[in-house]
C-alpha positions as CSV (number, residue, x, y, z in Angstrom):
1,M,86.3,133.9,83.8
2,T,86.0,132.5,80.2
3,A,85.1,133.2,77.3
4,F,82.9,130.6,76.3
5,A,81.0,129.9,79.4
6,T,78.8,132.9,80.5
7,P,77.5,133.1,84.1
8,Q,74.3,134.4,85.0
9,T,73.5,137.6,87.2
10,S,72.6,137.0,90.1
11,S,71.2,139.9,92.3
12,S,70.0,137.2,94.9
13,F,73.9,136.7,96.0
14,V,76.4,139.3,96.2
15,I,79.6,138.5,97.3
16,P,81.7,141.5,99.3
17,E,85.1,143.0,97.9
18,V,86.4,142.9,101.5
19,P,85.5,140.4,103.5
20,D,83.7,141.4,107.3
21,R,85.2,138.9,109.4
22,A,83.2,139.7,112.2
23,R,80.1,139.2,110.4
24,M,81.1,135.6,108.5
25,R,82.3,134.5,112.8
26,R,78.5,135.6,113.3
27,E,77.4,133.6,110.8
28,T,79.7,130.7,110.5
29,D,78.9,130.1,113.9
30,A,75.5,130.1,114.0
31,R,75.5,127.8,111.0
32,L,77.8,125.2,113.3
33,R,75.3,125.6,116.0
34,A,72.3,125.0,113.7
35,A,74.0,121.6,112.7
36,M,74.8,120.7,116.4
37,A,71.1,121.3,117.1
38,A,69.8,119.2,114.8
39,Q,72.4,116.2,115.4
40,G,71.6,116.4,118.9
41,V,74.8,117.5,119.6
42,D,76.1,118.6,123.1
43,A,79.7,119.2,122.4
44,L,82.1,119.2,119.7
45,V,85.9,118.2,119.6
46,L,87.7,119.5,116.9
47,L,91.6,117.7,116.1
48,N,91.4,118.3,112.3
49,N,93.4,121.5,111.3
50,S,90.8,122.7,108.6
51,N,87.8,121.3,110.9
52,V,89.1,124.1,113.5
53,V,89.8,127.1,111.4
54,Y,86.0,126.8,110.5
55,A,84.7,127.0,114.3
56,T,87.1,129.2,115.7
57,G,88.1,131.5,113.1
58,A,92.1,130.7,113.8
59,N,94.8,130.4,111.2
60,W,97.8,130.1,111.0
61,P,100.9,129.2,108.4
62,L,101.7,125.9,107.7
63,G,103.7,123.7,105.6
64,D,100.7,121.3,105.1
65,A,97.2,123.4,106.4
66,G,95.4,120.3,105.9
67,L,97.0,117.1,107.6
68,A,97.6,116.6,111.3
69,H,100.7,117.1,113.6
70,V,102.2,117.4,116.7
71,E,101.4,120.7,117.4
72,R,98.1,120.3,116.2
73,P,95.1,122.9,117.7
74,V,92.7,121.6,118.9
75,A,89.0,123.0,119.3
76,V,86.1,122.7,121.8
77,V,82.8,123.9,120.7
78,L,79.9,123.6,123.7
79,A,76.4,124.6,122.8
80,G,75.3,126.5,125.9
81,D,78.5,128.8,125.6
82,P,78.6,131.1,123.1
83,H,82.2,131.4,122.4
84,P,84.2,127.9,121.6
85,H,87.6,127.2,123.5
86,L,90.7,127.0,121.2
87,F,93.9,125.4,122.3
88,L,96.9,126.3,119.7
89,P,100.5,125.8,120.9
90,F,101.6,129.0,119.1
91,R,99.6,132.0,119.4
92,E,99.9,133.6,115.3
93,G,96.9,134.4,113.8
94,A,94.8,133.5,117.4
95,A,94.2,136.7,119.4
96,A,94.0,138.6,115.6
97,E,91.4,136.2,113.5
98,S,89.2,134.5,116.3
99,E,89.0,137.2,118.7
100,L,88.1,135.1,121.1
101,P,87.8,136.1,125.3
102,A,91.2,135.4,127.0
103,D,89.1,132.3,129.0
104,H,88.7,130.4,126.0
105,L,92.2,130.4,124.4
106,H,94.4,127.9,125.8
107,G,97.6,126.6,125.4
108,P,98.9,123.4,123.4
109,V,96.9,120.1,124.1
110,Y,99.8,117.6,122.9
111,L,97.5,114.7,121.9
112,E,99.6,112.4,120.3
113,F,101.3,111.3,123.6
114,D,100.1,109.6,126.3
115,E,100.7,112.2,128.8
116,G,98.7,114.8,126.6
117,V,95.2,112.8,126.6
118,R,96.0,112.3,130.4
119,G,96.1,116.3,131.1
120,F,93.2,117.1,127.8
121,T,90.8,114.6,129.8
122,R,90.9,116.3,132.9
123,I,90.1,120.2,130.9
124,L,87.5,117.9,129.0
125,A,86.1,116.3,132.5
126,D,86.0,120.5,133.5
127,L,84.3,121.7,130.0
128,I,82.1,119.6,129.3
129,P,78.9,118.9,131.9
130,S,77.8,115.3,132.5
131,G,75.6,113.4,130.5
132,S,76.6,115.8,127.2
133,T,76.3,114.0,123.8
134,V,79.7,114.8,122.7
135,A,81.3,114.3,118.7
136,V,84.9,114.2,117.8
137,D,86.5,114.1,114.4
138,E,89.4,112.4,114.6
139,Y,91.5,110.2,117.3
140,T,94.8,110.4,117.7
141,G,97.0,107.0,118.1
142,A,97.6,108.1,122.2
143,M,93.8,108.8,122.3
144,L,92.6,105.3,121.0
145,R,95.0,103.7,123.7
146,A,93.5,105.7,126.4
147,G,89.9,104.6,125.6
148,A,87.1,105.3,127.6
149,T,88.7,107.3,130.1
150,V,88.3,110.3,127.7
151,F,84.9,109.8,127.2
152,P,84.1,108.2,130.5
153,A,80.0,108.7,129.6
154,G,79.9,106.3,126.6
155,P,81.8,106.9,122.8
156,P,82.0,110.4,120.9
157,T,79.5,110.1,117.7
158,D,80.7,111.6,114.2
159,A,81.6,115.1,113.9
160,A,81.4,115.0,110.4
161,A,77.6,115.0,111.0
162,V,78.0,117.8,112.1
163,I,80.3,120.4,110.6
164,G,79.9,118.9,107.4
165,P,76.5,120.2,106.5
166,A,77.5,123.3,108.7
167,K,80.1,124.2,105.9
168,L,78.3,123.1,102.7
169,V,77.3,126.7,102.1
170,K,79.0,129.6,102.3
171,T,78.1,132.9,103.4
172,P,79.0,135.7,101.0
173,D,82.0,136.5,103.5
174,E,83.8,133.2,103.2
175,V,82.9,133.1,99.0
176,S,84.7,136.5,98.9
177,C,87.4,134.8,101.1
178,I,87.6,132.5,98.6
179,R,88.0,134.7,96.4
180,T,90.5,136.5,97.7
181,A,92.7,132.8,97.7
182,A,92.0,132.4,94.5
183,R,93.0,136.0,93.3
184,I,96.3,135.6,95.2
185,T,96.9,132.5,93.5
186,E,96.1,133.3,90.0
187,Q,99.0,136.7,90.4
188,A,101.7,134.5,92.1
189,I,100.9,132.2,89.0
190,V,101.9,134.7,86.8
191,D,105.4,134.9,87.7
192,V,105.7,131.4,88.0
193,Q,104.6,130.6,83.9
194,A,106.6,133.5,82.5
195,A,109.1,131.6,84.4
196,L,108.7,128.1,82.7
197,A,111.5,127.0,80.3
198,P,113.2,123.8,79.2
199,G,115.9,123.3,82.5
200,R,114.0,124.9,85.0
201,R,112.8,122.1,87.8
202,Q,109.6,121.7,89.0
203,I,111.3,122.7,92.7
204,D,112.2,125.8,90.8
205,L,108.5,126.9,90.3
206,S,107.0,125.6,93.6
207,A,109.9,127.8,95.7
208,G,108.7,131.0,93.2
209,F,105.0,130.6,93.5
210,V,105.0,130.1,97.5
211,R,107.4,133.3,97.9
212,R,105.2,135.0,95.3
213,A,101.6,134.1,96.7
214,F,102.6,135.2,100.6
215,E,104.8,138.3,99.7
216,L,100.7,139.3,98.2
217,G,98.9,137.9,102.0
218,A,98.9,134.1,101.9
219,T,98.0,132.5,104.7
220,A,99.3,129.1,104.4
221,N,100.5,126.6,101.8
222,M,97.9,124.1,101.4
223,L,99.2,122.0,99.7
224,D,102.9,121.0,97.8
225,A,102.5,122.4,94.4
226,I,102.2,119.8,91.7
227,W,103.6,120.5,88.4
228,Q,103.2,117.0,86.4
229,V,104.9,116.1,83.8
230,M,102.5,114.1,81.5
231,P,103.3,110.9,80.2
232,A,102.4,110.5,76.2
233,T,100.4,107.4,77.1
234,K,98.8,105.7,79.8
235,A,101.0,102.6,79.1
236,E,104.4,104.8,79.8
237,G,103.0,106.0,82.7
238,V,103.3,105.4,86.5
239,W,101.5,102.2,87.0
240,T,98.6,102.0,89.3
241,T,95.8,100.1,90.8
242,H,92.9,101.4,89.0
243,G,94.9,101.0,85.6
244,D,94.9,105.3,85.0
245,L,96.7,108.1,85.2
246,A,98.3,109.0,88.2
247,L,97.8,111.7,89.8
248,P,99.4,113.4,91.6
249,L,102.5,113.3,91.5
250,L,105.1,115.1,93.5
251,S,107.3,117.7,92.5
252,T,110.4,116.8,92.1
253,E,114.8,118.2,91.1
254,R,113.8,117.4,87.6
255,E,114.4,119.7,85.1
256,L,112.0,120.2,82.4
257,A,112.3,119.8,79.0
258,A,111.2,121.9,75.9
259,G,107.3,120.0,74.9
260,D,106.5,119.2,78.6
261,V,103.3,119.1,78.8
262,L,102.7,119.6,82.7
263,W,99.3,119.0,84.3
264,T,99.8,121.9,87.8
265,D,97.6,121.9,91.1
266,V,98.2,124.6,93.6
267,S,96.3,125.3,96.8
268,I,97.1,128.1,99.4
269,T,94.9,129.7,101.5
270,Y,93.5,133.1,103.0
271,G,92.2,133.9,106.1
272,G,91.8,130.4,106.1
273,Y,90.1,129.6,103.1
274,C,91.2,127.9,100.1
275,S,92.0,128.8,96.8
276,D,92.4,125.6,93.8
277,F,94.7,126.3,90.9
278,G,94.6,124.0,88.0
279,R,95.6,124.2,84.7
280,T,97.5,122.3,81.4
281,W,100.9,123.8,80.2
282,I,103.4,123.0,77.5
283,V,106.8,123.6,78.0
284,G,109.0,125.7,75.3
285,A,105.9,125.0,72.9
286,D,102.9,126.0,71.3
287,P,99.9,122.7,71.5
288,T,100.0,120.2,68.5
289,P,96.8,120.6,66.9
290,A,95.3,117.1,68.2
291,Q,96.3,118.9,71.3
292,Q,94.4,122.0,70.5
293,R,91.6,119.9,69.7
294,Q,92.0,118.3,73.5
295,F,91.1,122.2,74.6
296,T,88.7,122.4,72.7
297,R,86.5,118.8,73.5
298,W,87.6,120.3,77.6
299,R,85.9,123.6,76.6
300,E,82.6,122.1,75.5
301,L,82.6,119.7,78.4
302,L,82.7,122.1,80.6
303,T,80.3,124.3,79.2
304,A,77.8,121.7,78.9
305,V,78.0,121.0,83.0
306,L,77.8,125.0,84.1
307,D,74.6,125.1,81.4
308,V,73.0,122.8,84.0
309,T,74.8,124.5,86.6
310,R,72.1,126.2,89.4
311,A,70.1,126.1,93.0
312,G,67.9,123.0,92.3
313,A,70.3,121.1,90.4
314,T,71.4,117.6,91.5
315,A,74.9,116.5,91.6
316,A,73.9,113.7,89.5
317,D,72.8,116.4,87.0
318,L,76.5,117.3,86.4
319,A,78.2,114.0,86.0
320,R,75.5,113.5,83.0
321,A,76.1,117.2,80.8
322,A,80.3,116.5,81.0
323,T,79.5,112.4,81.0
324,E,77.1,113.0,77.5
325,A,79.5,115.6,76.0
326,N,81.7,113.0,76.1
327,D,80.1,110.6,73.7
328,G,79.3,108.5,76.9
329,A,82.3,108.2,78.8
330,E,83.2,110.0,82.1
331,P,85.6,112.9,81.6
332,W,87.6,112.8,85.1
333,L,89.7,110.4,86.8
334,P,88.7,107.1,88.0
335,H,90.3,107.7,91.6
336,F,89.2,111.6,91.4
337,Y,86.3,112.9,90.3
338,L,84.0,115.4,88.1
339,G,84.3,118.6,91.0
340,H,84.2,119.1,94.3
341,G,83.3,121.7,97.4
342,I,86.3,124.1,98.6
343,G,86.2,125.9,101.9
344,V,88.3,125.9,105.0
345,S,89.8,123.3,103.3
346,A,91.6,122.7,99.2
347,A,88.5,119.6,98.7
348,E,85.0,119.3,100.6
349,M,81.8,118.0,100.3
350,P,80.4,118.1,98.5
351,M,82.3,115.3,95.2
352,I,80.8,114.9,91.9
353,G,80.9,111.3,90.6
354,T,83.0,109.3,93.0
355,D,82.8,106.1,94.1
356,L,80.2,107.4,97.1
357,G,77.4,106.2,94.3
358,A,74.6,107.3,91.9
359,A,72.1,107.1,94.5
360,Y,74.4,109.8,96.6
361,D,74.8,112.2,93.3
362,E,71.0,111.8,92.6
363,N,70.3,112.9,95.8
364,F,72.4,116.1,96.7
365,V,71.0,118.8,95.5
366,F,73.1,122.2,95.3
367,E,71.8,125.3,97.3
368,P,72.9,128.9,96.1
369,G,76.0,129.6,98.8
370,M,77.7,126.1,97.4
371,V,81.0,126.4,96.2
372,L,82.8,124.2,93.5
373,V,85.9,123.3,91.8
374,L,84.9,122.0,88.6
375,E,87.9,119.8,87.0
376,P,86.8,117.7,84.1
377,V,89.8,116.3,81.9
378,V,90.9,114.9,78.3
379,W,93.0,112.2,77.7
380,E,94.0,110.9,74.3
381,D,97.0,108.6,74.0
382,G,99.8,110.6,72.5
383,T,99.5,114.2,72.9
384,G,99.4,114.5,77.3
385,G,95.9,115.3,77.7
386,Y,93.7,118.0,78.9
387,R,93.1,119.3,82.6
388,S,92.1,122.6,84.0
389,E,90.1,123.6,87.7
390,E,87.6,126.7,87.8
391,I,86.1,127.8,91.2
392,I,82.1,128.9,91.1
393,V,79.0,129.7,93.0
394,I,76.1,128.5,92.8
395,T,73.6,131.1,93.0
396,E,69.2,131.3,92.7
397,E,70.0,131.9,88.4
398,G,72.4,129.5,87.5
399,W,76.6,130.7,88.7
400,L,78.8,133.2,89.2
401,P,82.8,132.9,88.2
402,L,85.4,133.0,91.2
403,T,88.8,132.0,89.0
404,D,89.6,134.8,86.2
405,Y,92.7,133.0,84.6
406,P,93.9,132.7,81.0
407,Y,94.6,128.9,79.5
408,D,98.1,130.3,77.6
409,P,99.4,128.6,75.5
410,Y,96.0,127.2,74.4
411,G,94.6,131.1,74.1
412,N,92.1,132.7,76.5
C-alpha cells in the first residue's frame, strides 16, 4: 500500500483471492436476518439500490448505482422465508448473481407512480402476514400520497436500524469483492493517468476510465468521475455555505492546463461491491517544494491514524490521532469526514469526524472485518492542496491494505 505505513499481519482474517459468492450470500443473509430479529422486524421492504444489492445479491449496470430512479429494483425480505423476493424491471444480473428461486423473482413495481403503488400494496398484502412488524428504507412520492393504505397495520419502522448494523462487518468474501473492485479501478486509472496532459478535457478522462473499467470487469459506474481542478486559494474557489473548499464539482468539457492540481475521486462496483479511489495529480508538471511538503504532511497524518487503527479502537481515537498530527486542526473537509465505511455503497457507516458529533465517534468501536476509506486533507493557500484515499480492513491485530496505487508525481 505505502512505503511509510506498515500493515499488521493477520492470521485471523484471510481474504480469499476469488470470492465465493454462494458462501457470501449465506453469511450476509444470516447477518441481515439476525439484525431483523434484534430489532423485532418481521418484514423488510427495501427500495434503495445498495440495500437491494445487499439483501438479494443481485447487481446490475447503472449510470449511478446509488440513486433512485423510476425503474428501481425492490426487495421484500420476510423473517419466515429463507429467500428474499426481488422485483426487477430487467433480468440482467438477477439470475446469475442472486440465484433466487423462480417464484421469488418478479417483474417490476413502478413505485414512482400511483398505479404502481396500488399494485404493490396488493402484493404486500399477499406476502406479509397480518400483524407483522414492517420496516422500510425509503418512500417514493406516490407511496406517501397513498398514506396508510400501503401499510394498513400501522406506520413501518426505519429499515436503516436493521440493514445498517448488518452491513457494518464484512465477510472475507465481501472484502474480496471490495479488493477486486479496487484492483479494477487502479488498473483503469493507470491508463487515465498516462493520458493526463495539458489540453485534455475532464470528460475525456471520464470516458477513458469508464471504458477501461468495464473492460476489466466492472459491474457499474458508482458515480460520475471527479477530476476537480483545485483553486490556488480558498478565496478563488466556488462559494460554499460552510466557507471551505467545494468538493466534489462535476466534470465538464474544461481543458486542463499545465500546473492544474487535480483532486480525483472515482468509484465502480464489482459484483455489487464498491471501490473508492482518490489521488492528487498535477497536470504536466512536478510538485513545487511547497506541494511536496503537503504530501509529506499527508503521509504523516495517514501514518498517525493507521498507528492507532485496530479492533477495539474507536472512531474518536482515529480522529484524535489525525488532529494531533496536524497541530490541533482537523485535517478533513468540514462537510465530509476523515474516513468512512465502504461496501455495497461507496460511502456508508461508519463516518469518522462528522456532525454526528463527538459522542458518536467515542462510542463507535471498530471490529474485525470493518472496511474503512481514510481520506485526510492537507491545505495551504497557494498550492491546490493534497488529498488521497486508502481502503483498509480492520483486523484483530491492526489493519490490512486493500489499495496499492502509487502517489505520482509526488513519489511512490
